[in-house]
SEKELUM-568138 format. One line per 8 residues: number of its first residue (from 1); their letters; for each residue x, y, z of C-alpha. Coordinates in steps of 0.25 Angstrom, whole numbers, plus 5000, padded with zeros to 4 digits. Example, Ala and Ser with C-alpha at 12.3 -4.5 7.8 and 13.67 -1.06 7.14 Angstrom:
2
1> as> 5049:4982:5031; 5055:4996:5029
END
This chain:
97
1> mdinmimr> 5000:5000:5000; 5006:5013:4996; 5004:5024:5006; 5007:5035:4996; 4996:5030:4987; 4986:5029:4999; 4990:5044:5003; 4987:5048:4988
9> qaqkmqad> 4974:5042:4988; 4970:5048:5001; 4974:5062:4996; 4966:5060:4983; 4954:5055:4991; 4955:5067:5000; 4957:5077:4988; 4944:5070:4982
17> lkktqskl> 4936:5072:4995; 4940:5087:4996; 4936:5089:4981; 4923:5082:4983; 4920:5089:4996; 4923:5103:4990; 4914:5099:4978; 4903:5095:4987
25> eatiyege> 4904:5107:4996; 4902:5116:4983; 4890:5109:4978; 4877:5115:4980; 4865:5106:4984; 4850:5110:4983; 4839:5106:4991; 4824:5109:4987
33> sngikiqi> 4811:5109:4993; 4798:5115:4987; 4806:5125:4980; 4816:5129:4991; 4830:5127:4987; 4842:5126:4996; 4856:5125:4991; 4868:5120:5000
41> ngkcecqs> 4882:5117:4997; 4889:5104:5000; 4892:5109:5014; 4877:5109:5017; 4878:5125:5018; 4865:5132:5012; 4868:5140:5000; 4855:5145:4996
49> itipeelm> 4840:5144:4999; 4829:5147:4988; 4815:5148:4993; 4803:5150:4984; 4795:5163:4987; 4782:5155:4989; 4788:5147:5000; 4791:5159:5009
57> ddremlqd> 4777:5159:5016; 4777:5146:5022; 4789:5146:5032; 4787:5132:5038; 4786:5125:5024; 4798:5134:5020; 4806:5129:5031; 4803:5114:5028
65> mlliafnn> 4807:5116:5014; 4820:5123:5017; 4823:5111:5026; 4820:5101:5015; 4828:5108:5005; 4840:5110:5014; 4840:5095:5018; 4838:5091:5003
73> avskcded> 4851:5099:4999; 4859:5093:5011; 4854:5079:5007; 4860:5082:4993; 4873:5087:4998; 4875:5075:5007; 4871:5065:4996; 4881:5072:4987
81> renqlggl> 4892:5072:4997; 4890:5058:5000; 4890:5054:4986; 4903:5062:4982; 4911:5059:4995; 4906:5045:4997; 4914:5039:4985; 4927:5047:4990
89> taglnlpg> 4926:5042:5004; 4920:5028:5002; 4926:5018:5012; 4932:5029:5021; 4926:5032:5034; 4928:5047:5034; 4920:5055:5044; 4911:5066:5038
97> m> 4911:5059:5024
END
C-alpha cells in the first residue's frame, strides 16, 4: 500500500468535497405554496419571499403557506445536498455529512 497514493486520493477527495459544497451553497432552491414563493441558498438562508397581493388579507393562511413554502425549499436543499455529497462520502463515517 502506497501512503503517497492514499494521501493524494484523500487530498483529491477533500478538494472535490469543497468544490461540491461551494456549488451547493451558491445554489438557490425555491419552495412554493399557493403562489407564495420562498428562495433559499444552500446554507438554508432565506434569499427572497414573494407574496401575491390577494393573500395579504388572511394572516393565518399566509403564515401557514409561508411555513409550507419554506419547508419545501429546505427539503429540496437537503435532498440535493444528500445526492451530491452522498457519492463523495460513500463508505466514510463523517460527522455532519
